[in-house]
FISE-888496 format. One line per 10 residues: number of its first residue (from 1); their letters; for each residue x, z, y of N, C-alpha, C. Coordinates in steps of 0.02 Angstrom, whole numbers, plus 50000, padded with zeros to 5 digits. Last residue first. Layout:
FISE-888496
NUM> a> X/Z/Y/X/Z/Y/X/Z/Y  ...
END
This chain:
FISE-888496
97> rrgamqgalq> 48700/49951/48172/48687/49996/48229/48715/50064/48217  48711/49877/48060/48766/49873/48108/48758/49922/48166  48593/49886/47991/48652/49920/47963/48711/49920/48011  48510/49804/48061/48497/49876/48064/48558/49914/48039  48561/49680/48022/48566/49700/48093/48556/49776/48100  48528/49681/47887/48599/49679/47907/48608/49701/47980  48389/49681/47897/48424/49736/47864/48497/49739/47883  48369/49557/47957/48349/49618/47993/48383/49679/47963  48415/49475/47854/48451/49476/47918/48433/49538/47958  48318/49503/47757/48389/49517/47743/48428/49522/47808
87> nevesfgdal> 48203/49458/47822/48208/49529/47803/48281/49548/47789  48234/49322/47833/48222/49361/47893/48230/49436/47878  48238/49287/47698/48299/49282/47738/48292/49324/47801  48103/49309/47664/48156/49346/47630/48220/49346/47671  48041/49216/47746/48025/49287/47754/48079/49330/47723  48090/49097/47694/48107/49116/47762/48093/49190/47775  48032/49106/47564/48105/49102/47573/48126/49123/47643  47894/49105/47590/47925/49162/47555/48000/49164/47568  47882/48979/47651/47862/49040/47687/47895/49101/47656  47926/48898/47544/47962/48900/47608/47946/48963/47647
77> agaargldgl> 47826/48924/47450/47895/48943/47435/47938/48945/47498  47716/48869/47517/47717/48940/47500/47788/48964/47486  47756/48735/47521/47745/48771/47584/47747/48847/47571  47759/48708/47382/47821/48703/47422/47814/48741/47488  47625/48723/47350/47674/48768/47320/47739/48767/47359  47575/48616/47426/47554/48685/47440/47602/48735/47411  47633/48507/47361/47649/48520/47431/47631/48592/47450  47572/48519/47235/47645/48522/47241/47665/48540/47313  47437/48503/47273/47459/48564/47239/47534/48573/47245  47442/48374/47323/47426/48429/47368/47446/48496/47338
67> seslgrrvdn> 47469/48306/47204/47518/48304/47259/47505/48361/47308  47350/48331/47132/47415/48354/47106/47467/48357/47161  47259/48268/47217/47252/48339/47203/47318/48367/47177  47301/48136/47211/47303/48172/47274/47301/48247/47263  47272/48110/47075/47341/48106/47100/47349/48143/47165  47132/48125/47077/47173/48168/47034/47246/48169/47058  47101/48020/47165/47084/48089/47183/47125/48138/47141  47137/47909/47090/47172/47923/47152/47162/47996/47172  47041/47921/46987/47113/47921/46971/47154/47939/47033  46923/47912/47061/46937/47972/47021/47010/47978/47004
57> wetsflrvre> 46935/47782/47110/46939/47838/47156/46953/47903/47119  46913/47708/46993/46978/47704/47026/46988/47763/47074  46780/47746/46967/46832/47758/46918/46902/47757/46950  46718/47700/47085/46716/47771/47066/46771/47788/47016  46737/47562/47076/46767/47600/47131/46771/47674/47113  46659/47539/46962/46731/47524/46961/46766/47563/47016  46532/47574/47010/46561/47610/46953/46637/47600/46950  46518/47478/47111/46515/47549/47128/46547/47590/47072  46522/47361/47035/46575/47373/47085/46577/47448/47104  46403/47376/46962/46467/47374/46926/46525/47388/46974
47> algahgcada> 46311/47367/47067/46314/47429/47027/46381/47432/46990  46330/47235/47105/46348/47289/47151/46355/47355/47114  46281/47172/46988/46349/47161/47011/46373/47215/47058  46147/47218/46982/46194/47232/46928/46266/47224/46950  46056/47302/47101/46091/47238/47087/46147/47253/47038  46010/47425/47131/45961/47372/47121/45992/47304/47108  46072/47548/47159/46091/47487/47196/46039/47432/47190  46049/47656/47081/46004/47647/47137/46018/47583/47176  46153/47656/46991/46086/47641/46966/46038/47626/47023  46254/47698/47077/46256/47630/47050/46187/47610/47025
37> aedasgdaae> 46217/47830/47101/46219/47783/47157/46218/47711/47132  46231/47879/46970/46166/47882/47003/46164/47833/47062  46368/47857/46953/46320/47824/46909/46250/47823/46940  46431/47940/47042/46429/47869/47058/46379/47832/47013  46454/48074/47032/46385/48052/47036/46378/47978/47052  46560/48165/46991/46559/48095/46974/46488/48067/46976  46607/48280/47121/46573/48261/47060/46575/48185/47050  46744/48374/47171/46703/48315/47185/46673/48290/47120  46833/48472/47141/46762/48487/47130/46716/48427/47142  46955/48424/47178/46943/48437/47107/46869/48447/47092
27> lerkivtlts> 46940/48419/47315/46951/48357/47278/46936/48366/47204  46926/48556/47341/46871/48511/47356/46879/48444/47318  47054/48603/47304/46994/48628/47269/46935/48581/47280  47131/48538/47401/47142/48524/47329/47080/48544/47289  47083/48600/47516/47073/48527/47507/47081/48509/47434  47125/48732/47492/47054/48717/47501/47041/48642/47488  47264/48713/47487/47229/48741/47429/47155/48725/47432  47291/48671/47616/47303/48625/47560/47267/48649/47497  47258/48790/47684/47221/48728/47696/47230/48679/47639  47358/48878/47634/47286/48892/47625/47244/48829/47633
17> flaelssgrv> 47475/48815/47677/47464/48828/47606/47390/48838/47592  47454/48824/47815/47460/48758/47782/47446/48765/47708  47458/48961/47831/47396/48925/47847/47396/48856/47815  47591/48983/47796/47539/49013/47755/47471/48979/47768  47653/48915/47901/47663/48893/47832/47610/48921/47785  47607/48994/48006/47590/48923/48004/47599/48895/47934  47665/49117/47976/47592/49112/47977/47569/49039/47975  47799/49091/47994/47774/49102/47927/47698/49095/47923  47874/48985/48092/47816/49030/48095/47787/49035/48025  48037/48969/48140/47990/48959/48084/47934/49010/48091
7> tltsrgm> 48156/48892/48231/48100/48938/48236/48051/48921/48181  48323/48879/48254/48269/48861/48207/48215/48914/48213  48441/48816/48365/48392/48868/48350/48341/48840/48302  48615/48800/48398/48551/48772/48378/48505/48829/48356  48744/48783/48514/48701/48827/48474/48637/48789/48456  48876/48662/48499/48819/48693/48532/48780/48738/48484  49049/48668/48493/48989/48655/48455/48932/48695/48487
END
């Protein structure tokens, strides 16, 4: 059986967690200014489409935000888990010397 190697960069997982947190925050902070844009359309049908799109996008945005939060928590947990295992293995190696 061949040797296999797993390389995990905790800093990469932490950076992923940080990036996902920023994106999640931005999605949550997006304002609902579609009414102003709809009012500026000058056409009732187009204004209604803008409002409809805005409503649907708000629903999608909320779902994306929740998914990003879940993914961010998973990345953080992975980073913590690998760090813990690395520390345990280092402690075991130190004890063998």
